[in-house]
C-alpha positions in Angstrom: 84.0 103.5 88.9 84.8 99.8 89.2 85.5 99.7 85.4 87.9 102.6 85.8 89.8 101.0 88.7 90.0 97.7 86.8 91.4 99.5 83.7 93.9 101.4 85.7 95.0 98.2 87.4 95.4 96.5 84.0 97.5 99.4 82.7 99.7 99.3 85.8 100.2 95.5 85.5 101.3 96.0 81.9 103.6 99.0 82.5 105.5 97.9 85.6 107.4 95.1 83.9 108.3 97.4 81.0 109.7 100.0 83.5 111.6 97.4 85.5 113.4 96.1 82.4 115.6 99.2 82.4 116.3 99.1 86.1 119.7 97.8 87.0 120.4 96.8 90.6 123.7 95.8 92.0 123.6 93.6 95.1 126.8 92.9 97.1 127.5 90.9 100.3 129.9 92.9 102.3 133.2 91.1 103.2 135.5 94.1 103.8 135.6 97.9 103.9 136.8 97.9 100.3 133.3 96.7 99.2 131.7 99.9 100.5 131.4 103.5 99.6 133.1 105.8 102.1 129.9 107.1 103.7 129.0 103.6 105.0 132.4 102.7 106.4 131.2 103.0 110.1 127.9 101.3 109.7 128.7 97.9 108.2 129.5 94.4 109.5 130.7 91.4 107.5 127.7 89.7 105.9 125.6 92.8 105.5 124.0 93.4 102.0 124.5 96.6 100.0 122.0 97.3 97.2 122.6 100.1 94.7 120.7 101.3 91.6 123.4 103.8 90.6 121.6 106.6 92.4 120.6 105.3 95.8 122.3 103.0 98.2 120.7 100.7 100.8 122.5 98.8 103.5 120.7 95.8 104.9 121.9 94.2 108.1 122.5 90.6 107.4 124.3 89.8 110.6 123.1 89.0 114.1 
């Protein structure tokens, strides 16, 4: 069982960088409403961070 876990971990370590090569992320620091998609217009503050992978959007609060 330990050998199987070690082999699976090794395969995972080798595959993750290969999968991440194709991943493209866009990171923006929000300065105005023009930097945001419409659905986030009421949630943002200047200095927040918007991360997008083309399919999903995540808004991180970067302000106090």
